[in-house]
DOSE-414628 format. One line per 5 residues: their letters; for each residue z, x, y of C-alpha. Coordinates in steps of 0.2 Angstrom, whole numbers, plus 5000, padded with zeros to 4 digits. Layout:
<sites>
a) Z:X:Y | ...
</sites>
This chain:
<sites>
mayaa) 5419:5531:5450 | 5421:5546:5439 | 5405:5543:5430 | 5395:5541:5446 | 5403:5557:5453
vtslk) 5399:5568:5437 | 5382:5561:5435 | 5378:5564:5454 | 5384:5582:5453 | 5374:5585:5437
gtlyl) 5359:5578:5445 | 5361:5590:5460 | 5362:5605:5449 | 5346:5600:5440 | 5337:5597:5456
hffqs) 5342:5614:5464 | 5344:5626:5450 | 5334:5620:5435 | 5318:5617:5444 | 5306:5629:5453
qphlp) 5313:5628:5471 | 5309:5640:5486 | 5323:5651:5491 | 5332:5647:5475 | 5350:5654:5476
lqhkq) 5360:5662:5462 | 5345:5666:5452 | 5354:5681:5445 | 5369:5671:5440 | 5361:5656:5430
eivns) 5374:5658:5417 | 5388:5651:5428 | 5376:5637:5433 | 5373:5633:5415 | 5392:5633:5411
lhenl) 5396:5620:5425 | 5381:5609:5419 | 5387:5610:5401 | 5405:5605:5406 | 5398:5590:5416
gflqe) 5388:5585:5401 | 5405:5585:5391 | 5414:5575:5404 | 5399:5563:5405 | 5399:5560:5387
ileks) 5418:5557:5387 | 5416:5543:5400 | 5401:5535:5391 | 5410:5533:5375 | 5428:5530:5380
eiaay) 5429:5513:5387 | 5443:5519:5398 | 5445:5503:5408 | 5448:5493:5392 | 5464:5502:5389
dnsam) 5480:5502:5399 | 5483:5520:5398 | 5490:5528:5413 | 5486:5546:5407 | 5468:5543:5405
krlea) 5466:5533:5421 | 5474:5548:5430 | 5462:5560:5421 | 5447:5549:5427 | 5453:5550:5445
emrdv) 5454:5569:5443 | 5436:5570:5436 | 5430:5559:5451 | 5439:5570:5464 | 5434:5587:5456
afkae) 5415:5581:5455 | 5414:5574:5472 | 5422:5589:5481 | 5412:5602:5471 | 5396:5593:5475
eriem) 5400:5591:5493 | 5404:5610:5495 | 5389:5615:5485 | 5377:5605:5495 | 5385:5611:5512
elssi) 5382:5629:5506 | 5364:5625:5500 | 5360:5618:5517 | 5365:5634:5526 | 5356:5645:5513
yllqs) 5339:5635:5514 | 5339:5634:5533 | 5343:5652:5535 | 5331:5658:5521 | 5346:5663:5511
ssiee) 5361:5673:5516 | 5372:5685:5506 | 5387:5678:5514 | 5383:5660:5510 | 5377:5665:5492
arldg) 5394:5673:5489 | 5403:5658:5495 | 5392:5647:5483 | 5396:5659:5469 | 5415:5656:5472
ifkqa) 5412:5637:5473 | 5404:5637:5456 | 5418:5648:5448 | 5431:5636:5454 | 5421:5621:5448
vkqtd) 5419:5629:5431 | 5438:5633:5430 | 5442:5615:5436 | 5431:5606:5423 | 5437:5618:5409
ylkkk) 5454:5612:5414 | 5449:5593:5413 | 5441:5596:5396 | 5457:5604:5389 | 5467:5590:5396
fikiq) 5456:5577:5388 | 5458:5586:5371 | 5477:5586:5373 | 5477:5567:5376 | 5465:5564:5362
skdqf) 5475:5574:5350 | 5491:5564:5354 | 5482:5548:5350 | 5486:5541:5367 | 5468:5536:5371
akgps) 5457:5528:5358 | 5458:5519:5342 | 5446:5521:5328 | 5434:5536:5326 | 5438:5551:5337
ilgrm) 5426:5553:5352 | 5427:5571:5349 | 5421:5569:5331 | 5406:5559:5336 | 5402:5571:5350
rqrgl) 5402:5586:5337 | 5391:5576:5325 | 5378:5574:5339 | 5381:5589:5350 | 5383:5587:5369
llgst) 5371:5575:5377 | 5365:5583:5393 | 5356:5567:5400 | 5364:5550:5403 | 5363:5538:5389
ssqpa) 5362:5519:5391 | 5376:5508:5384 | 5373:5500:5367 | 5360:5486:5368 | 5367:5468:5367
dpere) 5363:5457:5352 | 5346:5449:5357 | 5353:5432:5351 | 5368:5434:5362 | 5359:5440:5378
nnitt) 5365:5430:5392 | 5351:5422:5401 | 5359:5409:5412 | 5349:5395:5420 | 5354:5384:5434
vecmv) 5352:5369:5422 | 5366:5376:5411 | 5377:5378:5427 | 5374:5360:5431 | 5387:5354:5418
gcdke) 5399:5341:5426 | 5387:5338:5441 | 5376:5324:5434 | 5383:5310:5445 | 5383:5320:5461
fktil) 5365:5326:5457 | 5359:5308:5455 | 5369:5302:5470 | 5361:5315:5482 | 5343:5311:5475
dkltq) 5346:5293:5479 | 5352:5297:5496 | 5338:5308:5501 | 5324:5296:5495 | 5332:5280:5501
qsaeq) 5318:5270:5507 | 5328:5258:5518 | 5335:5272:5529 | 5320:5279:5539 | 5330:5288:5553
lqvvs) 5334:5306:5551 | 5350:5308:5540 | 5361:5323:5536 | 5368:5324:5518 | 5382:5337:5516
ivgmg) 5389:5345:5500 | 5407:5353:5503 | 5418:5363:5491 | 5426:5380:5489 | 5416:5396:5486
gigkt) 5410:5397:5468 | 5411:5379:5464 | 5392:5376:5463 | 5386:5370:5480 | 5371:5381:5481
tlage) 5366:5378:5463 | 5367:5359:5465 | 5357:5360:5481 | 5344:5371:5473 | 5341:5359:5458
vykdp) 5339:5345:5470 | 5327:5355:5481 | 5315:5358:5467 | 5316:5342:5458 | 5299:5334:5456
sitty) 5305:5317:5464 | 5309:5327:5480 | 5294:5339:5480 | 5282:5324:5479 | 5292:5313:5491
fykqa) 5293:5325:5506 | 5278:5333:5514 | 5287:5348:5520 | 5302:5357:5513 | 5312:5372:5520
wvtvs) 5327:5382:5515 | 5338:5393:5525 | 5354:5402:5520 | 5365:5404:5535 | 5382:5413:5530
qeytv) 5396:5419:5541 | 5386:5432:5550 | 5370:5424:5556 | 5357:5425:5570 | 5348:5410:5577
vqmlr) 5332:5420:5578 | 5332:5424:5559 | 5337:5406:5555 | 5322:5399:5565 | 5310:5412:5558
cliac) 5315:5408:5540 | 5312:5389:5543 | 5295:5392:5551 | 5290:5403:5537 | 5293:5389:5525
vsass) 5284:5375:5534 | 5269:5385:5542 | 5256:5396:5534 | 5254:5406:5551 | 5262:5423:5553
dehsc) 5261:5423:5572 | 5280:5420:5574 | 5286:5433:5561 | 5291:5446:5574 | 5295:5434:5589
ndkgr) 5312:5436:5596 | 5311:5422:5609 | 5323:5408:5603 | 5315:5395:5614 | 5298:5399:5608
laetl) 5303:5399:5590 | 5313:5383:5592 | 5298:5374:5600 | 5286:5381:5586 | 5298:5374:5572
rkclk) 5299:5357:5581 | 5280:5356:5582 | 5278:5360:5564 | 5290:5346:5559 | 5284:5333:5571
yqsyl) 5277:5317:5563 | 5280:5325:5546 | 5292:5318:5532 | 5303:5334:5529 | 5318:5340:5519
ividd) 5328:5355:5526 | 5341:5363:5516 | 5354:5373:5527 | 5364:5382:5514 | 5381:5391:5517
iwstt) 5384:5386:5535 | 5401:5391:5542 | 5402:5384:5560 | 5397:5370:5571 | 5390:5382:5583
awdsv) 5377:5387:5570 | 5372:5369:5567 | 5371:5366:5586 | 5359:5381:5588 | 5346:5373:5577
qrcfp) 5349:5354:5575 | 5338:5350:5591 | 5323:5358:5581 | 5323:5343:5569 | 5313:5328:5576
ddnng) 5318:5311:5571 | 5301:5301:5569 | 5309:5287:5558 | 5299:5293:5543 | 5313:5296:5531
srill) 5316:5315:5534 | 5332:5322:5528 | 5343:5337:5530 | 5354:5344:5515 | 5368:5355:5521
tsrlk) 5381:5365:5511 | 5397:5372:5517 | 5415:5377:5512 | 5422:5369:5528 | 5424:5350:5528
evaey) 5425:5349:5547 | 5408:5358:5548 | 5400:5346:5536 | 5407:5330:5544 | 5402:5337:5561
assgn) 5384:5339:5556 | 5382:5323:5545 | 5390:5312:5559 | 5396:5301:5546 | 5380:5299:5536
ftinl) 5386:5305:5519 | 5397:5319:5513 | 5400:5324:5495 | 5415:5334:5489 | 5412:5345:5474
sflna) 5428:5345:5463 | 5434:5357:5450 | 5428:5354:5432 | 5440:5346:5420 | 5445:5354:5404
neswn) 5431:5346:5394 | 5418:5350:5407 | 5424:5368:5408 | 5423:5371:5390 | 5405:5363:5389
lycnl) 5399:5374:5403 | 5407:5389:5394 | 5398:5385:5377 | 5381:5382:5386 | 5383:5399:5394
ygqtk) 5389:5408:5379 | 5375:5401:5369 | 5384:5392:5355 | 5395:5377:5353 | 5404:5381:5336
flsvf) 5416:5395:5334 | 5429:5401:5321 | 5445:5392:5325 | 5454:5408:5331 | 5440:5413:5343
eqigr) 5439:5395:5349 | 5457:5395:5353 | 5456:5411:5363 | 5441:5405:5372 | 5449:5389:5377
divkk) 5464:5398:5383 | 5453:5410:5394 | 5443:5396:5401 | 5458:5386:5405 | 5464:5400:5417
cnglr) 5448:5398:5427 | 5455:5382:5434 | 5438:5373:5433 | 5429:5385:5445 | 5411:5387:5440
laivv) 5408:5405:5446 | 5424:5411:5436 | 5418:5402:5420 | 5400:5409:5422 | 5407:5427:5424
iasll) 5420:5425:5410 | 5406:5418:5398 | 5395:5433:5402 | 5409:5445:5399 | 5414:5438:5382
sktee) 5395:5437:5377 | 5395:5456:5380 | 5411:5459:5370 | 5412:5463:5352 | 5417:5447:5342
tvekw) 5434:5454:5335 | 5451:5446:5338 | 5458:5462:5345 | 5444:5463:5358 | 5445:5445:5363
nnvae) 5464:5445:5364 | 5462:5461:5375 | 5451:5451:5387 | 5463:5436:5387 | 5478:5447:5390
nvsry) 5469:5455:5405 | 5464:5438:5412 | 5483:5432:5411 | 5489:5448:5419 | 5476:5446:5434
vigys) 5478:5427:5436 | 5496:5422:5433 | 5506:5421:5449 | 5490:5421:5459 | 5483:5404:5457
ndacs) 5476:5403:5475 | 5465:5418:5471 | 5462:5416:5453 | 5443:5417:5455 | 5443:5433:5464
rilyl) 5455:5441:5451 | 5444:5435:5436 | 5429:5443:5445 | 5439:5459:5447 | 5442:5459:5428
synql) 5424:5457:5425 | 5420:5472:5436 | 5434:5482:5428 | 5426:5479:5411 | 5409:5486:5416
phhlk) 5403:5501:5408 | 5405:5517:5418 | 5387:5519:5422 | 5386:5502:5430 | 5401:5502:5442
acfly) 5393:5512:5456 | 5377:5502:5454 | 5387:5486:5456 | 5397:5492:5471 | 5381:5497:5480
fglfp) 5377:5479:5483 | 5391:5479:5496 | 5378:5488:5508 | 5367:5473:5510 | 5372:5458:5521
edyei) 5379:5442:5514 | 5366:5431:5506 | 5352:5444:5508 | 5337:5445:5496 | 5336:5462:5489
nvkkl) 5319:5469:5483 | 5321:5475:5465 | 5309:5490:5467 | 5318:5496:5482 | 5335:5495:5474
arlwa) 5329:5505:5459 | 5322:5518:5471 | 5339:5519:5481 | 5349:5520:5465 | 5338:5535:5459
aegfl) 5340:5543:5476 | 5359:5541:5477 | 5360:5550:5460 | 5367:5536:5450 | 5354:5538:5436
gaedh) 5353:5556:5434 | 5339:5568:5438 | 5333:5574:5421 | 5314:5576:5421 | 5312:5567:5404
qnree) 5319:5551:5411 | 5309:5537:5420 | 5322:5533:5433 | 5315:5517:5439 | 5315:5510:5421
vamec) 5333:5515:5418 | 5337:5506:5435 | 5329:5490:5429 | 5339:5491:5413 | 5355:5493:5423
lqdlv) 5350:5478:5434 | 5346:5467:5419 | 5363:5471:5412 | 5371:5466:5428 | 5361:5450:5428
grslv) 5366:5447:5410 | 5384:5448:5415 | 5381:5436:5430 | 5387:5448:5443 | 5370:5446:5452
fvskq) 5357:5433:5450 | 5338:5433:5451 | 5332:5425:5467 | 5313:5427:5465 | 5302:5430:5449
syngk) 5284:5435:5447 | 5273:5423:5437 | 5277:5432:5421 | 5296:5432:5423 | 5299:5449:5430
mktir) 5312:5451:5443 | 5306:5452:5461 | 5321:5449:5472 | 5340:5447:5468 | 5355:5441:5477
ihdll) 5374:5442:5475 | 5387:5428:5477 | 5397:5431:5493 | 5413:5431:5483 | 5406:5445:5472
rdlcl) 5400:5454:5487 | 5418:5453:5494 | 5424:5462:5478 | 5411:5475:5481 | 5417:5478:5498
reaqh) 5435:5479:5493 | 5432:5491:5479 | 5420:5502:5488 | 5432:5504:5502 | 5446:5507:5490
enlln) 5436:5521:5482 | 5431:5528:5500 | 5413:5525:5496 | 5407:5512:5509 | 5409:5508:5527
vigdk) 5400:5493:5534 | 5399:5494:5553 | 5400:5476:5561 | 5406:5467:5545 | 5421:5457:5549
klpfy) 5427:5457:5531 | 5428:5476:5531 | 5434:5483:5548 | 5428:5500:5554 | 5440:5514:5548
kkkis) 5453:5518:5561 | 5456:5535:5552 | 5443:5548:5550 | 5440:5545:5532 | 5424:5551:5525
chwis) 5414:5539:5514 | 5397:5541:5504 | 5388:5526:5511 | 5386:5519:5529 | 5379:5502:5532
atsgf) 5376:5494:5549 | 5375:5475:5550 | 5372:5476:5569 | 5365:5489:5581 | 5374:5506:5580
dllpl) 5377:5522:5589 | 5376:5539:5581 | 5389:5548:5590 | 5405:5540:5583 | 5398:5542:5566
tkcfh) 5395:5560:5567 | 5414:5562:5570 | 5420:5552:5555 | 5406:5551:5542 | 5396:5568:5544
kshsl) 5397:5571:5525 | 5390:5554:5520 | 5376:5553:5508 | 5367:5537:5515 | 5364:5528:5531
hslyp) 5357:5510:5530 | 5353:5497:5544 | 5343:5482:5543 | 5345:5479:5562 | 5337:5489:5575
yysvs) 5344:5507:5580 | 5340:5508:5598 | 5335:5527:5598 | 5337:5537:5613 | 5329:5554:5613
vehhl) 5345:5563:5618 | 5353:5556:5602 | 5340:5561:5590 | 5348:5578:5587 | 5364:5570:5581
fshfk) 5355:5566:5564 | 5356:5584:5560 | 5375:5583:5559 | 5373:5572:5543 | 5369:5588:5533
llrvv) 5372:5579:5516 | 5361:5563:5519 | 5351:5558:5504 | 5345:5541:5510 | 5340:5536:5527
divcv) 5334:5518:5528 | 5334:5511:5546 | 5325:5501:5558 | 5320:5509:5575 | 5315:5500:5591
syqgy) 5303:5515:5594 | 5300:5532:5585 | 5298:5540:5602 | 5286:5553:5597 | 5293:5567:5586
gvlya) 5311:5562:5590 | 5319:5554:5574 | 5307:5563:5561 | 5310:5580:5569 | 5329:5578:5569
lanli) 5328:5573:5550 | 5317:5588:5546 | 5332:5599:5543 | 5341:5588:5531 | 5336:5597:5515
hlryl) 5345:5585:5503 | 5335:5570:5509 | 5327:5560:5494 | 5323:5543:5502 | 5317:5540:5519
alrry) 5312:5523:5526 | 5309:5521:5545 | 5303:5505:5550 | 5297:5501:5568 | 5305:5485:5575
stnas) 5293:5480:5590 | 5280:5468:5595 | 5272:5482:5606 | 5254:5485:5598 | 5254:5503:5604
teyfd) 5250:5517:5592 | 5261:5533:5589 | 5254:5548:5581 | 5264:5561:5571 | 5261:5578:5564
leffe) 5271:5580:5548 | 5266:5598:5545 | 5284:5603:5549 | 5292:5590:5537 | 5296:5599:5521
hwnmq) 5308:5591:5509 | 5308:5598:5492 | 5319:5584:5485 | 5310:5569:5493 | 5306:5555:5481
cfivc) 5301:5541:5493 | 5294:5542:5510 | 5291:5527:5521 | 5286:5526:5539 | 5278:5510:5545
gadat) 5277:5498:5559 | 5280:5479:5562 | 5267:5466:5557 | 5249:5473:5563 | 5255:5488:5572
fhsfe) 5250:5504:5562 | 5253:5522:5565 | 5243:5537:5561 | 5249:5553:5554 | 5245:5571:5550
vsgiw) 5253:5572:5533 | 5250:5589:5527 | 5268:5592:5525 | 5269:5579:5512 | 5261:5591:5499
kmpll) 5276:5602:5500 | 5287:5589:5492 | 5284:5591:5473 | 5296:5577:5468 | 5288:5564:5479
rnici) 5284:5548:5470 | 5280:5535:5483 | 5272:5537:5500 | 5270:5522:5512 | 5264:5526:5530
ghivs) 5256:5514:5542 | 5239:5522:5542 | 5235:5539:5534 | 5220:5547:5543 | 5223:5566:5538
lgtls) 5229:5574:5523 | 5227:5593:5526 | 5223:5605:5512 | 5228:5600:5495 | 5232:5616:5484
vvhrn) 5242:5610:5469 | 5242:5595:5457 | 5256:5582:5461 | 5260:5575:5444 | 5275:5565:5451
lesis) 5266:5555:5464 | 5264:5537:5458 | 5259:5527:5474 | 5251:5530:5491 | 5250:5517:5505
wldpt) 5240:5515:5517 | 5226:5527:5515 | 5210:5528:5526 | 5194:5526:5515 | 5187:5542:5521
lctkd) 5202:5551:5512 | 5198:5543:5495 | 5190:5559:5489 | 5187:5567:5472 | 5198:5581:5477
lftrv) 5213:5570:5481 | 5211:5559:5466 | 5210:5573:5454 | 5226:5581:5461 | 5236:5565:5458
pslkk) 5233:5561:5440 | 5248:5550:5438 | 5244:5538:5453 | 5248:5520:5448 | 5247:5511:5465
leiyn) 5234:5514:5479 | 5233:5504:5496 | 5218:5507:5507 | 5218:5502:5526 | 5201:5503:5535
gynrn) 5209:5505:5553 | 5192:5511:5560 | 5181:5499:5551 | 5170:5513:5544 | 5159:5507:5529
nldcf) 5162:5522:5519 | 5159:5517:5501 | 5161:5534:5493 | 5179:5530:5488 | 5172:5517:5475
ynfvh) 5163:5531:5466 | 5178:5542:5467 | 5189:5528:5459 | 5182:5534:5442 | 5195:5548:5443
lrqle) 5210:5536:5444 | 5213:5534:5425 | 5231:5528:5427 | 5229:5517:5442 | 5237:5499:5439
elsik) 5237:5492:5457 | 5224:5492:5471 | 5225:5484:5488 | 5211:5484:5501 | 5215:5478:5519
nwldl) 5205:5476:5535 | 5188:5481:5528 | 5178:5468:5537 | 5161:5474:5532 | 5165:5479:5514
cipcf) 5150:5479:5502 | 5155:5484:5485 | 5142:5496:5477 | 5135:5489:5460 | 5125:5504:5455
gipwa) 5131:5520:5447 | 5148:5513:5443 | 5152:5507:5425 | 5161:5491:5430 | 5162:5483:5413
tdflp) 5166:5498:5402 | 5176:5513:5409 | 5179:5509:5427 | 5198:5509:5432 | 5203:5506:5414
nlkkl) 5221:5502:5417 | 5219:5492:5433 | 5229:5476:5432 | 5232:5470:5449 | 5219:5469:5463
kffwt) 5222:5463:5481 | 5210:5460:5495 | 5215:5456:5513 | 5202:5452:5527 | 5187:5459:5518
nlkls) 5173:5446:5519 | 5168:5448:5501 | 5152:5441:5495 | 5147:5432:5479 | 5139:5448:5472
dmrli) 5156:5457:5475 | 5165:5444:5466 | 5154:5446:5451 | 5158:5465:5450 | 5176:5462:5452
gmlpn) 5176:5449:5437 | 5169:5463:5426 | 5184:5474:5427 | 5190:5475:5409 | 5209:5473:5411
leilk) 5212:5464:5427 | 5226:5452:5426 | 5231:5448:5444 | 5218:5445:5458 | 5224:5440:5476
lidar) 5211:5435:5489 | 5219:5433:5506 | 5206:5428:5519 | 5195:5440:5508 | 5178:5430:5506
kdrmw) 5165:5425:5519 | 5156:5412:5508 | 5161:5393:5509 | 5156:5391:5491 | 5162:5400:5476
epfee) 5153:5399:5459 | 5160:5412:5447 | 5148:5421:5435 | 5149:5419:5417 | 5157:5433:5406
gfrql) 5169:5437:5420 | 5188:5438:5422 | 5191:5440:5404 | 5209:5445:5406 | 5214:5437:5422
krlvi) 5231:5428:5421 | 5235:5425:5439 | 5224:5420:5453 | 5230:5418:5471 | 5218:5412:5485
edtfl) 5223:5410:5503 | 5206:5405:5512 | 5204:5393:5526 | 5185:5393:5524 | 5182:5389:5506
ecwna) 5175:5372:5504 | 5167:5370:5487 | 5173:5379:5471 | 5162:5376:5455 | 5170:5383:5439
vgdnf) 5172:5379:5421 | 5186:5384:5409 | 5176:5399:5402 | 5176:5407:5419 | 5195:5410:5418
pvlec) 5198:5409:5399 | 5216:5416:5399 | 5222:5411:5416 | 5240:5406:5417 | 5244:5404:5435
lelrd) 5233:5397:5450 | 5240:5398:5467 | 5231:5390:5482 | 5238:5393:5500 | 5232:5387:5516
crslq) 5215:5381:5508 | 5213:5369:5522 | 5194:5365:5519 | 5194:5365:5500 | 5191:5348:5493
kipsg) 5197:5349:5475 | 5201:5361:5461 | 5187:5362:5448 | 5189:5349:5434 | 5185:5363:5421
fadit) 5202:5370:5424 | 5208:5356:5412 | 5200:5366:5398 | 5210:5382:5401 | 5223:5380:5387
tlvli) 5234:5395:5393 | 5237:5387:5411 | 5255:5384:5414 | 5256:5383:5433 | 5246:5376:5448
qlkcc) 5255:5380:5464 | 5249:5372:5481 | 5254:5376:5498 | 5246:5369:5514 | 5232:5361:5505
rdsvl) 5224:5344:5507 | 5230:5329:5497 | 5214:5328:5488 | 5217:5346:5480 | 5234:5340:5474
asakl) 5226:5324:5467 | 5214:5335:5457 | 5228:5346:5451 | 5237:5330:5445 | 5222:5325:5435
iqeeq) 5221:5342:5427 | 5239:5341:5423 | 5236:5324:5415 | 5221:5330:5405 | 5230:5345:5399
ynnyg) 5245:5334:5392 | 5233:5321:5384 | 5221:5334:5376 | 5233:5348:5372 | 5251:5343:5374
nallv) 5253:5356:5388 | 5267:5353:5401 | 5257:5360:5416 | 5268:5362:5431 | 5261:5357:5448
pseni) 5274:5361:5462 | 5267:5358:5480 | 5273:5361:5498 | 5267:5355:5515 | 5252:5345:5508
rtkrv) 5241:5339:5522 | 5239:5320:5519 | 5226:5310:5528 | 5235:5293:5532 | 5240:5281:5546
nnrgr) 5258:5275:5544 | 5276:5278:5548 | 5275:5295:5538 | 5261:5303:5547 | 5247:5302:5560
ngygg) 5228:5301:5559 | 5221:5317:5551 | 5228:5329:5538 | 5247:5330:5541 | 5245:5328:5559
re) 5237:5345:5561 | 5219:5341:5562
</sites>
């Protein structure tokens, strides 16, 4: 963790001493600040280039530990003094103490530099060219640098198909069992095996196989894990089989269970229950699955044979076994990307793969590690020796030790990023954009102003994906990562290592008991409800507080937040904000960089806040929002006193106060009232890339459209709840110079007219259009010469009945998604002439819509050789037989 500690301290110096800050301390002693900054740059460069973990050198490992401790302690002391100085409007006593802290830190880092030079001169550390020599040639690098890019031919892009090696027989057996026509009663099919053996991968391939998606009318997937709640399980299943969002915030188990049962009644369905650990979890949901003798199936995965057999009641259980030697080698070759090696590398590779004992996850991680390792005998033998050292004598825990080796071989700048995944609950889908912002706020990525920290974060994340330490869960239509997950064995590794480094404490996680000793840690995560008072005694020096579960705020406890003087990140769910309570308590936390307060409540009451008092010079991301349709209104004049702010998301912004300066860092604002979309605002946020508008008072103020002309950098625009929206057509250069960089446009509940759609189609660079209950007409006939650059079109519209279009209306469309289009009869046949089309995705549509998509698919293949994909879910089929009732899917 030395690199993370050094980088974090260096970023703190940059934020407080190299930028224009009010009450800036030590202005007259900038020389000592510069000295510490330069020393940290030297240590950072050492760590970036040294590959310490690859060498069994006790002297260097001790030096690394010293760097970590010195940097963490210096940063803690500096930030504590800065808190006092800022809140007291500067004090000579505190400044004198701060001066002493800097002098001591300079002295300690000077010592570390000399110690490294001494080790280097004795040739105890690195082989090959001297690190110092390389540094002298280039000079000290003050910012962090990324690791050398991997060979693009070797970049490890693992697919589930490659991981299916050795499972062909099981795959076919499960498909046959699920689609067995002779067995019409509800059956449970179970997959059993140890962690990392490939149960979820196999179930996932079955779930999305075309023979399955066309056989069942409804499909749903829920991941249970050891720590589960019945409410979350039911919500997840309902979300898969119903387009309605009415139950998303419901906490009544009985109501949720009845809703799920009604959604599945008389339907032929497939339910996947992944990673279930107890018979209790099965008992809590199994009554929700009706048996209508229509061939419905449940596919279940578990590590525990008794759980699988209990649920399947003797129907069918398949035990996944370890791969044999040939299967293991074939999987390794598929993942590595080549099948032929020089004999010496093949022998080393086979020896390493043999030690994985046929466990898929271990082979995947080892293949990823070697694909990132320089192809020299010395380097590969080094990996082989490390594998032997970690695995021999520990055959029962071989997988965990191989995973630790892969972690130990990570570049220094990725280690803290990887351990941070321990914050999130088991099997949790992590939003990629949120993770990037959290990493930036924690200081993992540095804070130099010439860096785009979110881009650096994405590079780090892609590297971790390439090493198979995390995997992509959801992607956008163009392949960009949207959410990611981590295997529970790798999460266990994160928990162990983060605890060992005194970085993380997870409250309520059985795998990581709450500390009995009062040991401070940097990150606190709650997997259940939590109380502030015990935390103030043990963890008052922590940097971040996270909880995905409700914090039941009590007004008398709000002041306790002020005890956490070093907090950079607060990401919690509150049952109620209780007026100023929580926000007011956070106002004095001057190091806060990321604030996310989410209200967890079904109460539709509105709370108002005045943020004039809320001044945080280091704030980068500010989020305060409610649950579902509950929005909150704010006076946000204090926002403009946050010069580093990049992202604002507030339930409903109705007042901005007076803008006096230009905010060049601000990139996104959500949700802004239309009356605030003024020229004065837009000219003061020249870097704005994302804007979301919410018309809470239903005022038809169209001036904002004329003011959009000032948003030259805007890439994404969303408009919600503007029921009487009438887009102006005169005085706006729609087809030429209006919103020249806008690529993504979304409308929710807006009642657009045909004339509005014509104007939208004229936007010059629009690539993505989402229409969610956005149109009032039952027919749509696009105008010619529109949507020239549109690549993705999403329509969720219960009223659209007739859609007339030809291929030229959407000449470069790649993806069409139709959701809950219950009245639509068919997709226009002209879509068969769009040669760029690769995907038509349907959910909750009529069977006639699916039939028209299949015809387009057939014509595309016959005429152009295109392999168009047509996945579908919850198709509403009008038929009378044992697989449905009269009407569409039994719902008419």
